[in-house]
Every structure is written in C-alpha cells, then in structure tokens.
N, C-alpha and C positions, 0 to 999 in steps of 0.2 A: 399912405406912404408920403412923406414930405420930400419934395424935390427942390428944397431951398438951395439957392446958389448953384444948382445944376443946370448947365446950359442944354438946350434942345433945339433941333432943327425941325421946322414944319415944312412939308412938301404937299403939293396939291396937283393931282393929275388933270390933264386937259380934258374938257368935255368931249372933244372929238375922238378921244380914245376909249370913251365909255359907251356902253350899249344903249340905244334907244329902245331896242327890242331884244328879248331873250327868249329863245325857243328850246323846249325840251322834247326830244324824240325818244319814244319808249315803246314797250310792248304792253298793249292795253289788256289788263286782266279781265275786264268785263266784256271784251270783244274777241274772245278766242285767240288771244295773243296777236291780234292784228296790230300793225304799226300805227301808233297814234302820235299826235303832236299837240302840245299846249304851249301857250306863250304868254308873256307879260310885256306891256309896252307903256312907256312914259308918254305924257301928253305932248303932242307935237303940233296940235292945231285945235281951234283957230288961233289961240294965243300960245305960242311955244313956251314950254317950261324950261327948255334947255336947247342947246345948239349941237346936236349930234345926229348923225345918220348911220352910225355904226350898228350892226346886228351881230349877235352871238348865238351860237347853237350848242346845245349840250346833248350828245347822243348817249343815252343810257341803255345798255343791254339788260334791262331789268323789267320784271312784270310789275306794273304799277296801275293803280286806278287813275282816272282822269283827274280826280281831285288831288291825289298825291303829286302827280306830274305838274299840275298848275301851281300847287304850293311851292314846289322846287323852283319853277320859273320865277315866281314872285320874289322869293328869298334871294335868288341869285341876282335878279335885277337890282333890287333895293340895296343889297349888300355892296354891289359894285359901286353905286353912287355914294353910299354912306362911307365906304372905305377909301374914297378918293383922296382924303386927307391923311397923310402919314406923318409920324414923328420919329425922330432919331434922338436918343438919350445917351448921356454918359453918367454912370452911377457907380457908387462904391461897391466893393466886393460883397458887402453885407447882404445884397439881394441876389446872391448866387443861387438861392434855393428856387428861384422862379424859373420856369421853362416856357418854351413856345407853346401857344394856345392858352396860357394862363391869362385871366382877365384881372387887371389891377386898376386902382384909382390913383391918379396923380394929382397933387395939389400944387398949383403955381403960386408965385408970390402975390399975385393980385387977387387970390381967393378963387380962381377958376379951378373947377374939379373936372378932370378929363378921365373918362372910362375908356381904357385902351386894351387891346388884345395883343400880346406879344406875337411877332412873326419870326424874329430871329434874335438870338442872344449870343454875344461873343465875350470871351474873357481875355483881356489884353495881358501883355508881359508885366505891367505894373499893377495887376489885379483890378484894373478898372473894367467895369461892365459896359458893353455897347449894346443898346437895344434898338430894334426897329419894330414900331407898333403902328396900329391903325385904330381909329375910333371904333368902339364897340357899343351897339345899341340893341338891348335884348328884345325890344319890340319888333325888331326886323325878323325875328324867328317865329313870331306869332302872327300868322296871316290867315285871313278867311278866303279860301280859294273856291271860286265858283267856275268850274271848267266849262269850256265851250263844247257844244255837242258836235259829234262827228256827222258827216254828211255821206249819204249813199252807202251806208254800211249794211251788208247782207250777212247775217250770222251764218256760219258754216255748221249745218246740222248733219251730224253723222247718221246715215240711214241705219235703221234698226235691222239687224240681220233676222232671217227666219229662225224659227225654233230649231235648235241643234238636236239631232238624233244621236244619242250616245250608244256606243257599242263597247262592251267590256269582254275581253277575251282572255280566259285563263287556260291557255293552250300550251302545248310544248313549244319550244323555241322555234319561232318562224325563221330566224336568221342565226347562224352560228355565232356571229359577232355579238349577239346579245347575251352570251354566256358569261356569267360572273364567277366561274370557277367554283361553284357550289357554295360561295360565301354569302349569297343573297338569293332571294326569289323575286317574284314580280309578276305582272300581267301586262297585256297590251290593251290600248284603248284607242278609239277613233271616234270622230264625229262626222256626221253627214248632214246635208241640207235637205229641205223638202222642196221637190219640184223645181230644182235648179234656179232659185232666186239669186240675186247678187250675193256672193259669199264673202264675209268680212272676217272669218275665223271664229274660233270658240275658245272659251276658258273652262278648264276642268276644275271643279271644286270638290274637295274631299271632306269627309267627316268620320270621326270614329264612333260617334253616338247618334248620328242622324239629326242632330240639333244645331250644332255649331259647324259651319262650313268655312274652309279656307282655300284660297287659290292654290292649286297644286301643279298645274301644267297648263299649257296652251298650244294651239295649233292654228295654222293659217291654211291648211290643206283639207278640203272636204273629200271623203272617200265616196266612191260610187257604191250605191246599195240598192237592194230591191227585195221583193217578197216572192217566195216559191208558189207558183200556181198549181204545181203537181208535187207529189212526194217523190224524192229521189229514191229508187229502188235499192234494197239491200244488196250487198255483194259478198260472195265468199272468196273472191280473188282480187283483193285490193292492190296486189303488187303487179297487176297486169293492166294494160290500157283497156279501159271499158269502152267497147265499140258498140254496145247495145243500148245502154241506159241513156235517157234524155232528162234534162232538167229545164222546165219551162218557168220563166221569170217575168215579173213586171218590175221594171226598174223605176224606183221612186226618184232618184237623182243620179245623174251620170249615165254613161253609155259603155258598151262593151264592143270589142273588136276581135276578129279571128287572128290566130298566129299560125306559123308553120309548126310542123311536128317537132323540128329541132329546137325552135324557140320555146315551145312548151316543155320539152325535156330539159332545157336550161333554166327553167324556173318561171317562165312567163305565165300570165293569167292565173296567178294563185289567188284563191278566194276562200272564205270561211262560210260554211253553211251551218248556221247556228240552230240547234234543236230547241224545243220548247223548254228542256231542262237546263239550258244555258251551255251545254257542251257543244263543241263545234268540230265538225269534220273539215279538214283542209282538203280542198280539191283543186285540180287544174283542168282547164278546158282548151281545146284547140279550135273547134269550129262553132260559130254562131249563126243563127238565122233570125231575122227580125220580120215579123208579120203582125199587122194590126196592133202594134205596140207591145207584143209579146216576143221575148227573146227565147230561143231554143238552143241550149248548150248540148253539144255532142262531142264525141271522142274525148273521154274524161280520164284523168288519173285520180284514183280514189285514195283516201286514208293517208294523205301526205304528212310528212314530219311526225310519224308515230301515232297518227289519229285513226288508224284502221279500227280501233276498238269502238269508234263512234260512227261507223258506216251504216249502222242499222237505226231504226226508229225515227227516220225522217217523216215529215208530214207536210201537208199543205199549210202555208203560212210561215215556214222556216225563213229566217232572215238570211240574206245573201249579202256579203260584204267583200268587195274586191280589195285585196291587200297590196296591190301594186302602188308604187309611189311613196311619198313621204308622209301620207296621212295617217299611217299606223305607228303609234308611239309606244315605246317600252316604258313602263313605270316600275322601276326597281323598288323592292321593299325588303326589309330585314327578315331573317328566318324566324324571328320571334312573332311575325305577323301571320304565320301559317295557321289556318283554322279561323282567323278573324273574319267577321263580316264587315265589309267596307261599304260606305255610302258615298255615292257620287252624284254630281249634277254637272251637266254641260250647258254652259250659257253662251249663246251666240252673241258676238260683240254688239253692244247697243241694247241687249236684252237685260232682264232683271233675274236675279238669283231666285226670288220667290216664285217666279213663273216657271222655272225649269222643273222637269220631272226627276224624281229620285230613282236611281238604279242601285241595286245591291249586288255585291259579289262576295261569296265566301271563298277565301283563297285556299285552294286545294294543293297548290304547288305542282301543278301539271308540268311546269317547265323543268322540274327537278326529277320527275318520275322516269326511271329507265323505260325504254321502249319494250313492247312485248317480245319475248323470245320467239324466234321463228324456226321452221323446219323441225317441228316436233315429231319424233319417231319413237317406235317401240319395237324391239327385237327380242324374240323368245316365244315360248309357248306356255300356256297355262299349266301351272303345277311345277314349273321350273323357274329359275331366275329370269326375269324380264328386264332388259336394259332400256331405260328411258333416256332419250337424248334430245338435245336442242341446240340451237345456235344463238349466241347473244348478239344484240345490236347495240348501237351507241346513240346517245342524244346529240352528240357534237362530233363533227369531223367524219361523218359517214359517207362522203362522196365516193364515187368510183375511183379506185386506185390502180386499175389495170392489172389486177391479180398479184400485186406486189405489196409488201408490208403487212401490217396488222391493224385492224380497226381499233382505234383508241378506246379505252375503257370508260373514261369520263366519269368515273366513280371513285370513291375513297378506296374501295377494295371490291373484289368480285365475289358475289354471294347470291344464292338463289333460295327460294322456297317453292315446295312442290305440294300439290294437293291431289289426292285421289278422290274421284267423284263416283257416286253410284249410278251415274248415267250422264248423257249430255245435259249440261246445265243443272245437274242434280245436286243432292246434299254432299257435304264433304265427309268422307269416311276416314281419311288419314291426312295429316299435315306433317311434312318433313322440312326442318329448318337447318340453317347453317351449311347448306351444300355450297361447296367452293369450286366445283367443276361443272362442265356442261353435260353431265350424265348422272343417272341415279339407278341403282340396282334394286328393283322391286322383287323381293325374295318370295319364294313359295309360302313361307310362314306368314309374311305380311298379306299375301293374297288370301290365304285361308282365314286369317283374323278379320280381314275387311269384308269378304264376300261369303265365306263358308264353302262355296262350291265353284265349279268351273264357270267361266264366263266366255262369251264369244267376242266381246269387245271391251275396251278399256278407255275410260275418259279421265284425263288429268289436265291440270293447269300448272303452269310455271310462271313465277314472278322473279324478275331480278330486283335486288334489294338496294335501296339508296340509304346511305347513312343519315341523310337529312329528312327524308319523308317516308322512309319504310318501303313497302311494296310499290313496284312500278306497275305498269299496265299488264294485264294478264294475257298470256298466250295459252290458248285452250285447244285441245284436239281429242277426238275420239277415233281410236284405231281398232282394227279387227285383230283378234288374238286367236292363234291356232290352239286347238284343244290339246 
C-alpha cells in the first residue's frame, strides 16, 4: 500500500510506563492445578538495557503447562516494548475494507517499509479514514520458552480406596417413594468397604455383554455389612414379632446399635439377609449384643416389604447389609430389561476397573410383583362346594390407616390365579385364571376330577397378577376339610 502524500503521526511511549518484568499466574496442569507463576524480565544489570522499574502481572484462570505460561510471559513482555511506537494515519476511503487486527505494510516516501497492525479505524464525515497502528514483528510470536522449576512442591496423591464390595438387590420396593407407577422396573445397589479403611466412595460400572463397561452411578456412602455365623431359622409367622430366633453376625465393616420397639416399628434397623441364590429377606431388629466381635440380633421382624416368601433357606455365610442411610441407591430400568442378565462392577475411588470383581443380576422384576395374598381360608365340606377366599395386599401405600379407607390396588386391574395341589408343596392338579374377586368356588365336580375321592385336607396357592410381570409372590396354605 502506497502512503504517498499521506501524513502520519509517530508517538513513542515512555520507558517508565513499560514493564521491566512480566509475570503470568496460572493453574499448573502438571502439578494438580496448583497455582504456578512464570515470568520474563529485561536486562537491568550490570549494564541496564532500559530505564524502567515497572512490573506487570497477568492472572490467567486457565490450566497451562509451565512452558505455555513462560511463552505467554515472553510474548507479552516483548510485545509491550515492540509496540511502544505507534502511528496515526489519514487515508482515503479506498482502504475501508481493512479492520482492526489486520496487518498491513506501509511504504513511506523515503522507501521505508513499516509493518503495522491496526488498533483502531474510524471513518470521517468526508470519507477519510483515521487509523491507529503499532509496529508488528512476527518474530515476537515465536519464542523458545524454558520455564523455571517450582520449589517445594509436593504432589497431592489421592489415596487409593479399599476394594469396594458390591451388593445387588432385586427386592420389592424398600421405600414407597421409589415406585414409578409401573412405568419402569429397577433394582437397588450398594457398596461397602472392607475392614473400615478410609472410604472415598465408589463408582458403579455396568455392561450389557460383560465386555464393555460404562460408568452408571456413584455413591459416597458405604453401607455396614457382615456375614452370618449362624443360619436364621425358618418361620411360619412372619407377621409377628419373632422373640425366639437369633442371628449371629460378624461385621466386616460398620457397626450396629439397638433401638426401641417403637423405633423398630417405625422402620429403624432395616436390613437385607441375602441367601446364596441371591434372593433377600428384609428383616428388622431391635436388640443387639456384642461379644468377642460377634453381634447377636434378637427381637426380629421377619419378611418385611413382602419378602416373607424368602424367610426359609437361610444358611451360614448369608450376607447381611444394613439398609439405613443414603448408601442404598435405586437404579431404575425400562420394562424391556426384565429377564436380562446385567453385569456390574463397583470400583472404589482410586482403584482400577480391571481389578474389580464382576457381579451379575438377572432382573426378575420383584419390585413389580404383587405381594402374596394373606388370610387364605376354605369353608365347606368335601363333596359339596368349597369356598376358597383370601385377602389381597399392596406393594405401595400399605401403611396402617386406623381401620379407615381401602388399601390401594397399585396394579392396572385386580386379577388372581389359583392352583390346587395334590398336597403341601406338591404337584399342580388344577389352575384357574382370570379370577377378579378375592374368592373362588371349588365345586364338587372339580374335586372329583382332581382327586377322585374324599380328602381330609386341601392345599392351594393364590397369586395376584401384575400386568407387567405376571404372577406375583405365591400365598400357599393347607387347610383341613370336613368329610
């Protein structure tokens, strides 16, 4: 561009206004985001190259390496001195296409070529352009930065957590608030530490094929857990306080405490006792005694939240998980996942995914299964019609309501299936479906077809039906029948 016959004004900043030292404050990427500083300084002695004592600091809230920060300091320092000379120009409107930050070359009458960068451009009323520029030197952007080393830096090492113990619970709903209105299913999960080391939380990884895992959830709360030293006895009366059974435990992590009877009845000390087949009975306990590291639990409530069907089959080695607190997390899943086998790993913070154990869970939808019907009765004599009756229960909203109102259905519709057995736990002789009331008439013709002759007792099973998972938990009873 030819600037012939165009006047310009040259200005030069005073040295005392320019920095002798330029410092960059930043977050050091190589030192766990520790605050770092790098600086560049002009020669001030023994033979001074300039006469300035001014210092400038540039605080950058960025993650940088030391070399990057040093390079910024060098460029800022050199640019400040290089751009101390500024030029103001008056030009015709033909150069209106140029904008601030553009670099142009200006030729003076004496043959001098100036490389300048536009800082400001204004268009006057007479279409005359006014520019403000500074000298531009591309070499100032190419610097070799050798950063100074930090002193007395101690890297922050996150302590590795102990191996996390994963618990998967495909149980009925532990809390009514977890109900999704039958639009979804799911299961609970929790993680526990080993021998109470410092706990930093755990991350749950899931996989559909057991090969590729992705992070699915996390927890910062470890549950208290242990192992049964004795088998919890079977019970035929899960709806009464068990004053005779005892459960002896060795706690691996965490501790237990006694509560009052009222606190227990209000939901305190809820725990899962997980059998070898993965099914869990939910229990509550009132009293504990600790001797030589062994906890003894007494005054028990058995088969809580519809798990009375799992009160038998306990053995030494059953896992005990205290469900109090925030450590038990609900993992919702779509209804299309019912029947799928899920693969999980729980990794303690600081641990490695490859070191975690794999746990599997085949989703049975126990949270959607209606509770087993109760109060099964048979009225009548053999050879005449026998009326079989029962009372339904609900998965959600079954708290005491002082004898008023009606227990909610919590299902799409009320439906039952009934099976006649050839004895307690025996083969199925008859199946009746589509029953919509809480009773069924077992006619004399059905009796003759099923047994041929008179019987002294009758065994039958009743299921409430869910539109999502089919049969709920079974309610079974054997009753005496008059001849």
